[in-house]
TIVO-2410 file (N, C-alpha, C; in nm, 3 decimals):
# residues 120
REC num residu      c1      c2      c3 atome chaine
REC   1      M  15.972   6.743  14.626     N      A
REC   1      M  15.964   6.624  14.706    CA      A
REC   1      M  15.913   6.510  14.617     C      A
REC   2      A  15.967   6.394  14.634     N      A
REC   2      A  15.926   6.279  14.553    CA      A
REC   2      A  15.900   6.160  14.644     C      A
REC   3      F  15.799   6.082  14.607     N      A
REC   3      F  15.763   5.963  14.682    CA      A
REC   3      F  15.739   5.848  14.585     C      A
REC   4      F  15.766   5.727  14.629     N      A
REC   4      F  15.730   5.611  14.550    CA      A
REC   4      F  15.580   5.589  14.561     C      A
REC   5      E  15.524   5.521  14.463     N      A
REC   5      E  15.379   5.501  14.456    CA      A
REC   5      E  15.318   5.442  14.583     C      A
REC   6      P  15.376   5.337  14.645     N      A
REC   6      P  15.314   5.283  14.768    CA      A
REC   6      P  15.304   5.387  14.880     C      A
REC   7      K  15.406   5.470  14.894     N      A
REC   7      K  15.404   5.574  14.997    CA      A
REC   7      K  15.298   5.679  14.964     C      A
REC   8      M  15.284   5.713  14.836     N      A
REC   8      M  15.183   5.810  14.796    CA      A
REC   8      M  15.044   5.758  14.827     C      A
REC   9      R  15.019   5.632  14.798     N      A
REC   9      R  14.888   5.573  14.828    CA      A
REC   9      R  14.859   5.582  14.977     C      A
REC  10      E  14.960   5.552  15.058     N      A
REC  10      E  14.944   5.558  15.203    CA      A
REC  10      E  14.910   5.701  15.247     C      A
REC  11      I  14.979   5.797  15.190     N      A
REC  11      I  14.955   5.937  15.225    CA      A
REC  11      I  14.817   5.982  15.181     C      A
REC  12      L  14.777   5.943  15.059     N      A
REC  12      L  14.650   5.989  15.006    CA      A
REC  12      L  14.529   5.923  15.073     C      A
REC  13      E  14.544   5.802  15.124     N      A
REC  13      E  14.432   5.733  15.187    CA      A
REC  13      E  14.411   5.784  15.329     C      A
REC  14      Q  14.357   5.903  15.342     N      A
REC  14      Q  14.332   5.961  15.473    CA      A
REC  14      Q  14.184   5.995  15.486     C      A
REC  15      N  14.142   6.031  15.606     N      A
REC  15      N  14.003   6.071  15.628    CA      A
REC  15      N  13.978   6.204  15.560     C      A
REC  16      C  13.853   6.224  15.514     N      A
REC  16      C  13.821   6.347  15.443    CA      A
REC  16      C  13.672   6.379  15.455     C      A
REC  17      T  13.643   6.506  15.428     N      A
REC  17      T  13.504   6.549  15.418    CA      A
REC  17      T  13.474   6.607  15.280     C      A
REC  18      D  13.580   6.642  15.204     N      A
REC  18      D  13.566   6.686  15.065    CA      A
REC  18      D  13.698   6.665  14.992     C      A
REC  19      D  13.696   6.690  14.861     N      A
REC  19      D  13.815   6.666  14.778    CA      A
REC  19      D  13.936   6.747  14.822     C      A
REC  20      E  13.914   6.865  14.875     N      A
REC  20      E  14.026   6.949  14.920    CA      A
REC  20      E  14.111   6.880  15.026     C      A
REC  21      D  14.048   6.796  15.107     N      A
REC  21      D  14.121   6.724  15.211    CA      A
REC  21      D  14.215   6.620  15.153     C      A
REC  22      C  14.200   6.590  15.026     N      A
REC  22      C  14.276   6.482  14.962    CA      A
REC  22      C  14.392   6.533  14.879     C      A
REC  23      N  14.430   6.658  14.896     N      A
REC  23      N  14.543   6.715  14.824    CA      A
REC  23      N  14.668   6.705  14.909     C      A
REC  24      F  14.776   6.659  14.849     N      A
REC  24      F  14.906   6.651  14.916    CA      A
REC  24      F  15.008   6.714  14.824     C      A
REC  25      F  15.046   6.837  14.853     N      A
REC  25      F  15.131   6.918  14.765    CA      A
REC  25      F  15.066   6.924  14.628     C      A
REC  26      D  15.131   6.869  14.526     N      A
REC  26      D  15.075   6.873  14.390    CA      A
REC  26      D  15.003   6.745  14.350     C      A
REC  27      C  14.983   6.656  14.442     N      A
REC  27      C  14.914   6.529  14.415    CA      A
REC  27      C  14.770   6.540  14.466     C      A
REC  28      F  14.675   6.513  14.377     N      A
REC  28      F  14.534   6.526  14.412    CA      A
REC  28      F  14.465   6.391  14.406     C      A
REC  29      S  14.374   6.372  14.500     N      A
REC  29      S  14.290   6.253  14.504    CA      A
REC  29      S  14.147   6.300  14.526     C      A
REC  30      R  14.054   6.208  14.527     N      A
REC  30      R  13.912   6.242  14.548    CA      A
REC  30      R  13.864   6.182  14.680     C      A
REC  31      C  13.771   6.253  14.742     N      A
REC  31      C  13.712   6.207  14.868    CA      A
REC  31      C  13.590   6.120  14.836     C      A
REC  32      D  13.591   5.999  14.887     N      A
REC  32      D  13.474   5.911  14.876    CA      A
REC  32      D  13.385   5.943  14.996     C      A
REC  33      L  13.279   6.018  14.973     N      A
REC  33      L  13.194   6.065  15.081    CA      A
REC  33      L  13.113   5.954  15.147     C      A
REC  34      R  13.104   5.839  15.081     N      A
REC  34      R  13.033   5.726  15.143    CA      A
REC  34      R  13.109   5.672  15.264     C      A
REC  35      V  13.243   5.674  15.255     N      A
REC  35      V  13.325   5.621  15.364    CA      A
REC  35      V  13.416   5.728  15.425     C      A
REC  36      N  13.406   5.850  15.374     N      A
REC  36      N  13.489   5.962  15.420    CA      A
REC  36      N  13.638   5.929  15.420     C      A
REC  37      K  13.683   5.872  15.309     N      A
REC  37      K  13.825   5.838  15.288    CA      A
REC  37      K  13.868   5.888  15.151     C      A
REC  38      C  13.990   5.935  15.145     N      A
REC  38      C  14.048   5.974  15.016    CA      A
REC  38      C  14.083   5.847  14.938     C      A
REC  39      G  14.069   5.855  14.808     N      A
REC  39      G  14.108   5.743  14.723    CA      A
REC  39      G  14.259   5.730  14.718     C      A
REC  40      A  14.307   5.610  14.693     N      A
REC  40      A  14.451   5.584  14.689    CA      A
REC  40      A  14.512   5.628  14.556     C      A
REC  41      Q  14.430   5.645  14.454     N      A
REC  41      Q  14.482   5.682  14.323    CA      A
REC  41      Q  14.481   5.833  14.304     C      A
REC  42      R  14.587   5.884  14.246     N      A
REC  42      R  14.592   6.026  14.211    CA      A
REC  42      R  14.495   6.052  14.096     C      A
REC  43      V  14.437   6.172  14.094     N      A
REC  43      V  14.353   6.211  13.981    CA      A
REC  43      V  14.429   6.304  13.887     C      A
REC  44      N  14.552   6.337  13.923     N      A
REC  44      N  14.639   6.410  13.831    CA      A
REC  44      N  14.770   6.333  13.819     C      A
REC  45      N  14.855   6.377  13.727     N      A
REC  45      N  14.983   6.308  13.708    CA      A
REC  45      N  15.095   6.411  13.702     C      A
REC  46      N  15.218   6.364  13.695     N      A
REC  46      N  15.334   6.454  13.699    CA      A
REC  46      N  15.340   6.547  13.578     C      A
REC  47      L  15.299   6.499  13.461     N      A
REC  47      L  15.300   6.585  13.343    CA      A
REC  47      L  15.203   6.701  13.362     C      A
REC  48      Q  15.086   6.675  13.417     N      A
REC  48      Q  14.990   6.782  13.442    CA      A
REC  48      Q  15.048   6.885  13.539     C      A
REC  49      V  15.119   6.840  13.640     N      A
REC  49      V  15.178   6.932  13.738    CA      A
REC  49      V  15.282   7.020  13.669     C      A
REC  50      I  15.367   6.962  13.585     N      A
REC  50      I  15.469   7.039  13.513    CA      A
REC  50      I  15.402   7.141  13.420     C      A
REC  51      C  15.298   7.096  13.349     N      A
REC  51      C  15.228   7.188  13.260    CA      A
REC  51      C  15.165   7.303  13.338     C      A
REC  52      D  15.106   7.271  13.452     N      A
REC  52      D  15.039   7.373  13.532    CA      A
REC  52      D  15.138   7.467  13.600     C      A
REC  53      K  15.238   7.413  13.665     N      A
REC  53      K  15.327   7.494  13.747    CA      A
REC  53      K  15.440   7.561  13.669     C      A
REC  54      I  15.478   7.506  13.555     N      A
REC  54      I  15.593   7.560  13.481    CA      A
REC  54      I  15.550   7.612  13.344     C      A
REC  55      F  15.503   7.522  13.258     N      A
REC  55      F  15.473   7.561  13.120    CA      A
REC  55      F  15.364   7.666  13.110     C      A
REC  56      R  15.262   7.658  13.193     N      A
REC  56      R  15.151   7.754  13.183    CA      A
REC  56      R  15.204   7.897  13.202     C      A
REC  57      H  15.298   7.915  13.293     N      A
REC  57      H  15.354   8.049  13.316    CA      A
REC  57      H  15.444   8.093  13.202     C      A
REC  58      W  15.516   7.999  13.144     N      A
REC  58      W  15.606   8.033  13.033    CA      A
REC  58      W  15.529   8.071  12.908     C      A
REC  59      F  15.419   8.002  12.882     N      A
REC  59      F  15.351   8.017  12.753    CA      A
REC  59      F  15.213   8.082  12.762     C      A
REC  60      S  15.178   8.143  12.875     N      A
REC  60      S  15.046   8.204  12.886    CA      A
REC  60      S  15.037   8.334  12.807     C      A
REC  61      A  15.146   8.406  12.796     N      A
REC  61      A  15.149   8.529  12.718    CA      A
REC  61      A  15.232   8.503  12.591     C      A
REC  62      P  15.214   8.587  12.490     N      A
REC  62      P  15.297   8.568  12.370    CA      A
REC  62      P  15.445   8.569  12.404     C      A
REC  63      L  15.520   8.485  12.335     N      A
REC  63      L  15.664   8.478  12.359    CA      A
REC  63      L  15.729   8.610  12.321     C      A
REC  64      K  15.833   8.648  12.394     N      A
REC  64      K  15.898   8.776  12.369    CA      A
REC  64      K  15.963   8.780  12.232     C      A
REC  65      S  16.003   8.665  12.184     N      A
REC  65      S  16.068   8.659  12.053    CA      A
REC  65      S  15.962   8.654  11.943     C      A
REC  66      S  15.973   8.745  11.849     N      A
REC  66      S  15.879   8.742  11.737    CA      A
REC  66      S  15.922   8.637  11.633     C      A
REC  67      A  16.029   8.565  11.663     N      A
REC  67      A  16.078   8.462  11.572    CA      A
REC  67      A  15.985   8.341  11.568     C      A
REC  68      V  15.900   8.327  11.668     N      A
REC  68      V  15.807   8.215  11.672    CA      A
REC  68      V  15.673   8.264  11.619     C      A
REC  69      S  15.622   8.193  11.521     N      A
REC  69      S  15.497   8.236  11.457    CA      A
REC  69      S  15.383   8.242  11.558     C      A
REC  70      F  15.292   8.335  11.534     N      A
REC  70      F  15.178   8.352  11.623    CA      A
REC  70      F  15.094   8.225  11.627     C      A
REC  71      Q  15.076   8.159  11.513     N      A
REC  71      Q  14.998   8.035  11.507    CA      A
REC  71      Q  15.059   7.927  11.596     C      A
REC  72      L  15.190   7.912  11.591     N      A
REC  72      L  15.257   7.813  11.675    CA      A
REC  72      L  15.245   7.849  11.823     C      A
REC  73      Q  15.255   7.977  11.855     N      A
REC  73      Q  15.239   8.020  11.993    CA      A
REC  73      Q  15.099   7.985  12.044     C      A
REC  74      L  14.998   8.008  11.961     N      A
REC  74      L  14.860   7.975  12.001    CA      A
REC  74      L  14.844   7.824  12.022     C      A
REC  75      Q  14.900   7.745  11.932     N      A
REC  75      Q  14.892   7.599  11.945    CA      A
REC  75      Q  14.960   7.552  12.073     C      A
REC  76      L  15.072   7.612  12.103     N      A
REC  76      L  15.146   7.577  12.224    CA      A
REC  76      L  15.066   7.615  12.349     C      A
REC  77      Q  15.007   7.732  12.350     N      A
REC  77      Q  14.924   7.774  12.463    CA      A
REC  77      Q  14.807   7.677  12.484     C      A
REC  78      E  14.742   7.639  12.375     N      A
REC  78      E  14.628   7.547  12.384    CA      A
REC  78      E  14.672   7.410  12.434     C      A
REC  79      A  14.785   7.362  12.386     N      A
REC  79      A  14.835   7.231  12.428    CA      A
REC  79      A  14.873   7.231  12.576     C      A
REC  80      V  14.934   7.339  12.622     N      A
REC  80      V  14.971   7.350  12.763    CA      A
REC  80      V  14.845   7.353  12.849     C      A
REC  81      Q  14.744   7.427  12.805     N      A
REC  81      Q  14.618   7.433  12.878    CA      A
REC  81      Q  14.553   7.295  12.884     C      A
REC  82      E  14.551   7.226  12.772     N      A
REC  82      E  14.495   7.090  12.765    CA      A
REC  82      E  14.571   6.995  12.857     C      A
REC  83      C  14.700   7.009  12.861     N      A
REC  83      C  14.784   6.925  12.947    CA      A
REC  83      C  14.759   6.953  13.094     C      A
REC  84      A  14.755   7.080  13.131     N      A
REC  84      A  14.741   7.119  13.271    CA      A
REC  84      A  14.602   7.089  13.326     C      A
REC  85      D  14.501   7.101  13.241     N      A
REC  85      D  14.363   7.085  13.286    CA      A
REC  85      D  14.285   7.008  13.179     C      A
REC  86      P  14.305   6.877  13.173     N      A
REC  86      P  14.244   6.800  13.064    CA      A
REC  86      P  14.093   6.786  13.074     C      A
REC  87      G  14.035   6.817  13.188     N      A
REC  87      G  13.891   6.809  13.204    CA      A
REC  87      G  13.836   6.669  13.188     C      A
REC  88      V  13.910   6.572  13.240     N      A
REC  88      V  13.866   6.432  13.234    CA      A
REC  88      V  13.777   6.406  13.354     C      A
REC  89      P  13.645   6.398  13.337     N      A
REC  89      P  13.556   6.386  13.452    CA      A
REC  89      P  13.573   6.257  13.531     C      A
REC  90      S  13.617   6.151  13.468     N      A
REC  90      S  13.630   6.024  13.539    CA      A
REC  90      S  13.751   6.021  13.630     C      A
REC  91      G  13.838   6.120  13.616     N      A
REC  91      G  13.960   6.121  13.697    CA      A
REC  91      G  14.067   6.030  13.638     C      A
REC  92      N  14.042   5.974  13.522     N      A
REC  92      N  14.140   5.884  13.458    CA      A
REC  92      N  14.230   5.967  13.367     C      A
REC  93      T  14.333   6.028  13.425     N      A
REC  93      T  14.421   6.116  13.350    CA      A
REC  93      T  14.526   6.039  13.272     C      A
REC  94      R  14.551   5.918  13.307     N      A
REC  94      R  14.659   5.841  13.244    CA      A
REC  94      R  14.628   5.806  13.098     C      A
REC  95      R  14.502   5.800  13.063     N      A
REC  95      R  14.469   5.755  12.927    CA      A
REC  95      R  14.509   5.856  12.822     C      A
REC  96      D  14.503   5.988  12.853     N      A
REC  96      D  14.535   6.089  12.754    CA      A
REC  96      D  14.677   6.142  12.765     C      A
REC  97      T  14.750   6.104  12.866     N      A
REC  97      T  14.884   6.157  12.888    CA      A
REC  97      T  14.977   6.135  12.770     C      A
REC  98      P  14.983   6.016  12.711     N      A
REC  98      P  15.077   5.999  12.598    CA      A
REC  98      P  15.047   6.091  12.481     C      A
REC  99      S  14.921   6.110  12.444     N      A
REC  99      S  14.890   6.196  12.329    CA      A
REC  99      S  14.924   6.341  12.360     C      A
REC 100      V  14.897   6.388  12.481     N      A
REC 100      V  14.930   6.526  12.518    CA      A
REC 100      V  15.081   6.542  12.522     C      A
REC 101      F  15.151   6.443  12.576     N      A
REC 101      F  15.297   6.448  12.580    CA      A
REC 101      F  15.355   6.464  12.440     C      A
REC 102      W  15.311   6.381  12.346     N      A
REC 102      W  15.366   6.386  12.210    CA      A
REC 102      W  15.327   6.515  12.139     C      A
REC 103      K  15.209   6.565  12.165     N      A
REC 103      K  15.167   6.693  12.107    CA      A
REC 103      K  15.256   6.806  12.158     C      A
REC 104      L  15.278   6.810  12.289     N      A
REC 104      L  15.366   6.912  12.347    CA      A
REC 104      L  15.508   6.900  12.294     C      A
REC 105      R  15.556   6.779  12.286     N      A
REC 105      R  15.692   6.756  12.237    CA      A
REC 105      R  15.706   6.808  12.093     C      A
REC 106      R  15.609   6.777  12.010     N      A
REC 106      R  15.611   6.821  11.870    CA      A
REC 106      R  15.610   6.973  11.862     C      A
REC 107      L  15.524   7.038  11.941     N      A
REC 107      L  15.514   7.183  11.938    CA      A
REC 107      L  15.638   7.251  11.995     C      A
REC 108      L  15.695   7.195  12.100     N      A
REC 108      L  15.818   7.252  12.157    CA      A
REC 108      L  15.935   7.238  12.059     C      A
REC 109      Q  15.941   7.125  11.990     N      A
REC 109      Q  16.047   7.107  11.889    CA      A
REC 109      Q  16.028   7.204  11.773     C      A
REC 110      A  15.905   7.226  11.732     N      A
REC 110      A  15.877   7.322  11.624    CA      A
REC 110      A  15.917   7.464  11.668     C      A
REC 111      T  15.891   7.497  11.792     N      A
REC 111      T  15.929   7.628  11.847    CA      A
REC 111      T  16.082   7.642  11.845     C      A
REC 112      L  16.149   7.539  11.888     N      A
REC 112      L  16.296   7.540  11.886    CA      A
REC 112      L  16.349   7.558  11.744     C      A
REC 113      R  16.290   7.487  11.648     N      A
REC 113      R  16.334   7.500  11.508    CA      A
REC 113      R  16.315   7.644  11.458     C      A
REC 114      E  16.200   7.704  11.490     N      A
REC 114      E  16.176   7.842  11.445    CA      A
REC 114      E  16.276   7.938  11.509     C      A
REC 115      L  16.308   7.917  11.634     N      A
REC 115      L  16.405   8.003  11.702    CA      A
REC 115      L  16.545   7.986  11.642     C      A
REC 116      Q  16.582   7.862  11.612     N      A
REC 116      Q  16.712   7.836  11.552    CA      A
REC 116      Q  16.720   7.894  11.412     C      A
REC 117      E  16.613   7.887  11.336     N      A
REC 117      E  16.612   7.945  11.201    CA      A
REC 117      E  16.628   8.096  11.207     C      A
REC 118      A  16.568   8.157  11.307     N      A
REC 118      A  16.576   8.303  11.320    CA      A
REC 118      A  16.718   8.349  11.354     C      A
REC 119      E  16.795   8.262  11.420     N      A
REC 119      E  16.931   8.298  11.457    CA      A
REC 119      E  17.027   8.294  11.338     C      A
REC 120      K  16.990   8.225  11.233     N      A
REC 120      K  17.080   8.211  11.117    CA      A
REC 120      K  17.091   8.339  11.038     C      A
***
């Protein structure tokens, strides 16, 4: 399901008693306990959702192909973990997204190169 940002803000700005009340599918917000309202801004982003729901399952265990070096597999696992759960206490996930994106892209391309080399 996809929504434009104004609709997401409308959905997220609801009454709450804790942060759990501010979750809408894969979009998370925080509960402002002073006014018992969810914040309009998401505390996660789409890249984090993809890393958590897709990549984490693909790369949590060693890859079945031994063509990818163990070191690269470890780096990829760490990058996916960092992407899925950046541990940004301020809730400002947008600031680190570009660096995590480029790190993942670089590691995925390196994995592809190693797989292609093994096929030769």
